[in-house]
N, C-alpha and C positions, 0 to 999 in steps of 0.2 A: 358969580355970573351963572345965571341958570345953564342948565344941562343943554339945552337947544341952542343958545348963544354960543358955549363952547363949541358944540358940533359944527355950527357954520363958520365959525373960526379957524375949526380944524379943517375943514374942507377948502376954505379960501388958502389958507396957508398951505395945503397938500397940494392945490392946484398949480401955485406959484412955485413950491420946491419940486414940482416935476415937471416943469416945462422942458421940453425936449432941446436943452441947450446942449451944445458939443461935450463940454467938460461932464455935465451932470450925467450924459445918457452913458459915457465912456465909463463912469465910474460904476454905475448901475451893472453893466455888463461884465464888469472885470471879474466877478465871482472872487471878491475877497472877503465875503463873509460866509463860513460854511456851519450848516447845523450839524450838530453831533448827538444831539439827545433832544428829546421833548416828551412830554406825557400826550399821548395821541388823542387817547379818550378822555374827556373833560366830563366829569360827573355835573349834574345840576347844581351842586355846592361846590365845585372843585374849581381851581386855579388855573391858567396856562403856565407852563414852565418851559424854557428854552435855554439850552446850551449852546454857545456860539462860540467861533475861533474866527478872530480878525487874522487874516492871513498876511497882512502888510504892516510891517514896524512902523514905517512913518505914519501909517492911519491911525495907530494905536496910540504914537505919541502925540498926534495932534488932537486925537479924540481926548485924552487924558489931559490935556493942558488947555482945552478950549470950554470955557464956562458954557457955551451955547450947545455942545455937543450932546446928544441923545439917542436912545434907541427908541425907536417908535414902533410899536406893535398895534398892527391895523386889522381888523375884521372884515372879511367880504361878505358878499351877500351869500346867503345858503344855497347850496347846490340843489336845483330843482329838475336837472335834466339828466341824470345819471352820469355814468363814468366818461361819456363824452364830453361834458362841461368840464368836469376835473381835469382832462387834456388838454382842451381849448385853453384853459387858464393856465396850465403848467407850460403851454409851449407859448404862449403869449399870443394867440390866434382870438382870445377872447378878453377883453378889457377888464383889469381889476377894478371892482367898484368897492371901496370903502364904505361901511354902515358904521363904524365906530372906531376909535383909537385910542392909545395911551402911550405917553411920552415918559422914558424913565431916565432919569440923569444918573450920572455916575456914581453918584452917592445912593441911587436907588437899587442898583444891580452890584451882584458878588462878582468879585473878581477871584477865580479860582487858582490855587497852587499852580495849575498848568499853564494858566496865563488865560483860560478861556472865561467867557462871561456868563453868568447865569441870571436868566431874566425871569421873574415871578410877576404874572398881570392877574389881579382879581378879575372875577367874572360874577355876572348876574342873569336873571332870564326876565328881570322885571325892571323897568325904567327905576333907578334908584338918586340920579343926582349926583353920584359920587364917582370917584376914579374907578370905574370897573368897566371891563368891556362886557358890552350888553350882547348876549344872545337871543336870538328870535326863535328859541324852542330847541329840539333835539335835531340833530341831523349833521349833514358833513358842510364845514365850513373852509375856505381860504383864509389863509393868515399871510400878510406881510410882516418882515421884520426888516426894517432899515437903520442905518448909522446915519444921523444927520449932524452936520456940520454948519452952522451959520444958516440953517434951515434948507441946506442944500443936501440933497440923498447921495452920499459917497459909496455906499455900498448896500446890498438889498439882496434878500431872497424870501422866495415863496414856498409855503408848506401849507400843509391841511391838519384839522382837526375833528374829531367825532366827538358832539356835544351828545351826551348818551345820559338817558333817563332809565335808571336800572329798577324801577319802580313798573316799568311797563312791560306787561309778560308778551311776547313774541315767541314764535316758533323758528329756530336759527335755520339758517340757508346753508347746505353742506359744501364743503370746499374740499377739494381732492387737489392733492400735489403728486405729480407723477413724473417719475425718473424713468427714462428708457434709454439705456446707454448699450449702443451697438460700437464695433470696431471693426478694421482690417480683419480679414483672416489671419489668424494666428499659425497655423498650420502651414509649415513650408514644403515645397517639393521633396527635399530631402528627408522629411519627416520630424526634424526639428520645429520648436514652437519660439515665434518671434512676437513680442509686445512691443511697438514701436512706441517712443516716447511721448507723444502727443495723446497718446491712450492711456499710457500711464498717469499722465497728469489728469486726465477725466476720471480715472479711477481713484486719484486722492481727493478730488473735489468731492465725489460720491461719499468717500469716507468720512470726510469732515463734516460733511451734511448729516450723514445718516448718524454718526456719533452723537448727535444733538438731538435729531428729529424721528429717528427710524419709526416709532409707533404712531407717527402721524402722516405716513408717507406709503404710496404704492410704488413697487420697484419692479422694473424688468431688466435685467442685464445678461448680455448675449452669454447663453451657454457654452458657446464655441470658446468665447473668452474666459470665462470662467474654466473651462477644461485646459485652456493654453496656460492661465496663471499656475494651475496645479502640476502641470506636465514642463514648465520651463526649467529649464537648468540654471537661470539667471538668479542668484539670491534676492536681488531687489524685487523680483516679481513674486517669490516666495512669502516675502515679506509683506508685500502687498495683499496676497492671498489671506494669510493670517489675520490683517488689519481689517480686510474688507469683511471676512466671516464675522468676526467680533462686532462690527459697525452694524451689521444688519440687524442684529437683535431680534426685535420681535417684527421687522416691517415684514409685512407679507409679500411674496413674490410671483409676479407672471411669468412662468417658464419662459414662453414663446419658442419659437422654431429653434433647433440648434444652429443653423445659419439662417439667413435670411432667404425665404422662399414665398413668393406672392401667391396666395391662394386663387386669386382670379386667371393668373398665368399658369398655374398648376392644373386648373379645371380645362381650361381651353385647351391644353396640350395633352390632355388626358394622363397627367402625370398624379393621380390621386394617390396611388401607393407609394411614391415617392414622397409626397407632402406629408402623409402620415407618418411616414418613418422618422422625417425630420422633427415633426412635432414630438414623438415619441423618445426621440434623442436627448431632445431638450429637457423633457421632463425629468428622464434617468440621469442626466448630468447633475442636475442639482440634488436629485436624492442621494447622489453618491458624494458630492462635496460637502453639502449640508443637508444631512438626513433629518434633522429637526426642524427645517424651515417649514413654514406655513405656505404653498403653493396654491395658486388659483389658477387651474386650466382652464376655465370656463370663461377667460376673458381673452379678447383677442385686441392687442395693440396694432392697429393699422398704421403701416407707414406710406403705402401706396394706394390709389383708388380703387375702390372695391367695387364689383359688381355683382349680379345676382348668381352667377354661377360661382363666382368666389364665395359670396355668402352661403351657398348650399353645401360647400365643401367644408366651411366653419362650423354648420350647424351638425353635420355628421360627425365631425371631430369633438362635439361637445361643448362647443363655444355657447354661451348664450349671451354674453354682453360685449360690445363692440367699441373700443377707444379709438377715435380717430384722431391721430398727431395731424398738425398742420398740413402736411405734404398729401394727406389723404382725404382730410374735409375740403380741400379746397376744390375739388370735383363736383361738390355738392352745390356748387355756387354761392351767393352771398347770404348771409344769414344775420339780422338784425341782434339777435340775443342767441349766443351759443347756449346759455343756461336753460334754454326752455326745454321741455321733455321731447325727446324723439324716440322713436321705434322703428324696426326692421322686422320683416316677415320673411321665412324661408319654409316652404311645404308644412305650414299650419303652424309653424313655430315661431313664437313672439320674442325677439330679442330687444334688449334695452341699447339705445346708442347714445354716447356721450362724445362731443366733440371739446378739443381743447379750444378753450376760448381765445379766438384771435385777436381780442383786446389787449391782452397782457403780453402775447408771443414774442413781440418786438424787443419788449422790456426785460423779460427773462431771457432773451437770448443776446443781449448786449452788455457787455462788461461795464461796469459802473464803479467810480471812485469813491462815492460816498453810499456804501450800501444802507446806512440808516435813512437818510434822506430818500432813497429811491423807493425804501420798504414803505416810507409813510404815505408817499405817492400812489405807490400800489394798494396799498390799504385802503387809502380813500376812495379809490375808483371801485374795488370791489363793493365796499359798504353803500357807495353811491349808486350802484348798481343794484344791490338789494333794496334799497329805498325807492326807487324807481319802479321797480318791480311791484311792490307793494301799494304805490301812488296809483299804480295802473290798475288795481283790483287784482292782481295774481298773489298768488301764495310762495314766498320765497322759499319755504319749507319742501317744496315740490320742485323747486329748480337744484341746478347743481352747477356750480362753478369748477372746471378741471383746467388747473394750472400747469403746465409745461413749455420749455423752450421750442425752437423750432424742430429740432431733431431729438428731442427729449432728454438730451445731455444736461448734466448741470455746468453752466456758462459761470454763475455768480452763487457760490453756495451762501454767502453772507447775505446777501439780498433775500433769498428764499428764508434761511433762517429768521431775518429779523422780522420778515414779513409775518411768518406762522407766529413768532412770538408777540407781535401785535395784535392779529387776528384771536389769538387763542385766550386774549383777555376779556373778549365780549361774547362768551358763550351764547349769551341769549339771543344775539345778533346772526353770529356764524358759527359753525361747527366744522372742525377741523377733522376730517374721516378718512378711512382708508376704502378701498374697494373689496374688502373682504366679503360683506353682505350686501351687494347691490339689489334693490327692490326689483320686482318683477315691472316690466314696461306697462304704462297705463295705456288702456286701448285707446284713449283720446289723444294720445302724444301724437306729434306730427310726423307723417312718416314721408320721407324723403324718396324719391326717385334715384335707384342706383343707376346710373348710366352704362352702357355699354363700354370697357375700357379696350382701346387700342392695345392688343397683346402682341409681341415679338414671336416667332415661330421657334419652337424648342427642338426642332426637328434634329439640326446638325448637333445640339449640345447634347441630346438624349442618345443620339446614335452612337456619340463617341463614348459616352459613360456605359452604355450597355454592351458594346464592343471590349472595352476595357474588364467589364463586369465578367464577360464569359470567358475572358484568358484567366482571370482568376480562380473562377469555378471549376477551371480544367484541373486544378490541383487539389479539388476537394477530398479526393479519395485517397492522396498521397499525404496530406498534412492534416493532424490531427484538428479537429473542431475545436478543442480547448487550446492550440496554439495563439499567442497573442498576436500573431499577424495577419488573421482574421478580423480581428476588432479593428487594427491599424488599417486593412484596406476598407472594411466598411465606412469607417470614419472619412477616409479619403474620398471614397465614392459619393458620399453625403455631402462634404465640403464641395467637392466638383458642380454639385446641383445648385450652388447659391447662386442668386440672382447678382449680389456682389461681386461676384467673380469674373475677371475679363477673359475673354478667348484666348489670349496671349499667354495668361497665368493658368488657366484650364490644361493648355497643349503642355505649359511645363511640367503640370502634375502629371499628365497622361505618359509623358518622356519617361520621367524619373520612375515612374510605378512599372513600365514595360522594361527598363534596365533591371529594376530590383527584380522581375518575373525571371528575366534571361538569367540572371546570377543564380537565383535559386534553381531552375531546371537545369542547371549546370553545376548544381553543387555536388550531387552524387557521382563519383568518378572511381576509375580502375587507372593504375598505373598502366599508360599505353606503351607497347612494345615489349609487354613481360612474356617470357617464354617459358612453357610448363613442361617438362620432361615426363613422359609416359613410361615406366619400365617395363610393363606387360601390356597384352593386348586389352584387358578389362583395367580401368584404373578410374581416378578421380582428378577433376580440376577444383583447385582451391582458389576461389576468386574474392580478393580482400577489397571489399566496396568501402570508400570513405565518404562521409558525408560533412562538408564544410558550413552548414547552415546552424543558425541556431535553435533548430526545433527538429524532433525526429522525423524521418522521412520514410514512408511505407511505398516501394516500387517494385515493379514487374521487370524481372531482368530475362532475357531472350538470348542463346548461345546458338551460334550457326556456324558450321564448317561441313565442307564436302568431303572429308576423308575421316570424318568421326561421327560416331552415332550416338545421340545423347538419349538417354531413358528419359529425362524431363527436359525438353528444350528451354522451358518457360517456369520459372519459378518467382513465388512473391517472398519479400524479406524486407525486414525494418532495421533502418541504421539509425542508431542514437544521434542527438543533437551534437556537433563536432566531435564525433567518434567513428568507429569504423565495426564491421561485421562480416564474417565470412560467409561465403555462399558455395556449398561443396556439390560440383555437379557429377553424377556418375556419367562415364564416358567409355565408349567400345571403339578401339582403333581399328581400322579398315585396311590399312595398310601401311606401311612403314616411311618415315622421312619426317620432313618439317612441314607443316601445315598451317596456313593463317585460319584465326579463328575470330568470328566478329561477335561482340557484345554489345547489346542494345537495352539501353533502360527507358523504362516507359514508367508512366503513372500507375497506381496500383490497380486501376481498372483497363489497363491496357489500349486505352484508346488516344493517347498523346505522348508522344516520344519525348524525352528528358535529353537535351543535349544532342551530341553527335555520337555515332558509333564509335566504340573503340576495338582497335584489332589487337589481338595478342596471338602467340604461336602455341603450337604443340608439337614437340619431337618426340616420335616415337621410334625407340632404342630397338632396330631390328636385329643386331647382335646379339643382344642379349636374349630374344626368344629363338635364334637359331642353335645357338650353343646347347640350349637344353636339348633340341631334336637330336642334335650330331650326338651328344652325349648318350642319349637314350638309344639311337642306332647303333652305335659303337658298342655298347653294353649288350645289347640284344646278338650281334655279331660275335662278339666274344663269348656269350652263353652258348650259342650256337655251334662255335668250334670247339669248345670245351666238351659239349654234348657229342660231337664225331669224333673228337680225339678219345673220348673215354670208349664208345663203342667199338672204333676199330682195336683198340687195346684189348679190349674184352672178347671180341671174335678171334683175335689172335691167340688168346689164351685158351680158348674153349677148343678152338682146331688143332692144337699143339697135345692137348689131353685127351682128346676124342679118340676111343678104342680103333675104330676103324681108321681112322687116319694115322696111326702110332705105328711105324715101320720097326722091325727087328734088327739088330745090327747083324 
């Protein structure tokens, strides 16, 4: 029978077999046929190959026992309207129209050891009059595979193929796969680190994907999350960090802010210094955890809408390219083609702007049971988009498709891997690239307007943080700058400035930090109620100062008493961490008795008192001083008596022997 007659018979048979009878329609929608493998790229001299699984054992038995049963491979009309037409066919909003088909009986297919069926359909680009699927040149085509029993479709699936002519020289369209993983803040008010299970699951997905494709992706992972993993006491988190560092491999890293801090809000609230500190902390964190990684600090991943003031702040921070995630680009309005070139301008500086293509966001944000089939569908859309750009007179090589999920995280790592695997096989059509060397923006690129963003006031938030910072700074002269507590406080204050922290959580941090400050201010102590005995008018007080903190503290000590005079009422002393040091104070007693002595401890600069005043006592022993006086007086009286006694005896002796006074008997 001539080829034309075969086609007419096929169309009539297809019309009869696909009439919307309840039984047939239900069978088609039952998804009992699953595609597990296929050759997506069909060279002009190649053939179609499909590996299918029938998911119903009764249907398998019926197929194998019925001599009329066949697999029908039907080729649809070539896609001419880009990715929108691919989606319309896949969702059924556009009717599948077959242009050619091929029936394969059970004897013409291979039953694999795993029970699946392997189909091979020969193909051609020229009318041949043989049993070959006829293509109409290179391009994206829909293909329908059905199981027919007694000319009734019992199971069916739709897939796509790329008819490819390798002899045609074209410049590839760049494709960027972006991963931007954020997480709840890991730092807790008590200083510990907590990574919740949903975040661990996201990290595991990123690790799995990076292990296979790190060299073809651009990655941003929250630096605060990396910091949390490195400091967590949970062994599972430490293991995840080791795996993540190993998986990152050669993937370029966009450091990002240490915690989320919207540049537009920062500019509106005059928080530029705080914003820059968050950016710098993000960069240094990556350098500490992974010193050899390639970081790209000139790229900003925008999660929120961006206005001109926010853009100005980014430019001052060295940003030259902006990648807008879906939640950010939504504020720009609708765009027919996110692959078109865009640019931004700030203070005579041109920036390149790249939008995550909204056409693929939903698919990358939704879990799928069949990653391979979904990847085939995604690859078909991208290549159809490329062909449409070319058909409309554009240059695909000057366009760019950025792929990411709605929030940038990895929802289905197998889908992304399979898609990159498919696309990597046609380097003449598309090129998977990282964002390491983004080109300068073209001056003829479209420049969208950045609308003013409705910004919440940071006044209350910034006031609370500023007040807490002042209280920590009061200890600057007392605690050594090298003490790790300063690093802890700086991180705490940075984290508290995060856009993702709620007011309630921020108040928890403030309360916990103030409790810590109170404990530190009371850590230098002297045993209250101690009594010192002074055995003389001039003596010394020996004050044994204790430090219960984990770092050395330099303090100023003031000693006051109304009955004692101190040569130095104020002295400065350093007490080691968890140790003690003795302060010797010279004192002069003004009177005898038991007197109160007040000891006050201040910061080293004397501007802030630490803790409460401490009362001790000084006992001046009056008897000990009076005894010395009495003894001295007694000796003087005794010496005077002896001198008088000797003089009297001497006078008597002289008068007795004097010739004038001597009488004769």
